[in-house]
N, C-alpha and C positions, 0 to 999 in steps of 0.2 A: 469441433468446439468443446467435447467431454475431455480431453488433455488439458486445455485451458480451464478450464471449469476446478479440474481435481489441483491442476497447480497452483491456480488463485488460490484456493482453499487453504493448502498448505501454507503458503505464502501470507496468508490474510490478507489477501487483496481481491477485487472484485475482478469478474473476466473482464469487465469494459476495462478497468485500469491497467490490468495487466495487456489487454489486446492493446492500449493506446503506447505502451512501453515495447512494443513488438513492433508497430509502426513506426515509430521514433526512431526505434534501432535500423531498422531498412531505409528509412531517409537519412540516417547518417546524423539526426539530430537530437539523440539523446542525450550528449551533454549540454544540451542547450535546456532540456527541461527543467523549467522551478528557478532560472535565472530570471524571472519577472517577479518573482514572489517577495513579497515583503518577508524582512526575518520575522520570526515569532519572538513573543517576550518571552520572559520566563516563567510566566504563570499559563500561557496557551503552550507551551514546550512541557511543561508540568503535566497539565490535563491531556495534553495527546499521549503522555507517557500512562499515564494512570488509566486512561480507555482503553489503550494497547493490554496492557496489564490485565484489566477485569475482562476483558477478552478471550485471552489467554486461560485466564483461572476458569472462566465460566465453560470453554469446551474442555478442560480438564476435567471437572465436576461432573459434567455432561457424558466423557467417556468412562 
């Protein structure tokens, strides 16, 4: 569990998200993950990008 937590932190993913990806890979369904999600609008994609950037800058500031 500690390895997953460290890896998840380096990848900016929660342990549950990382675990779900590992389970999907073991079941050979990883390629199908996300197929049912609707495409993001440009505004949603920009908001997601800005949130990721803010998280990165916040971590860099704290270091």
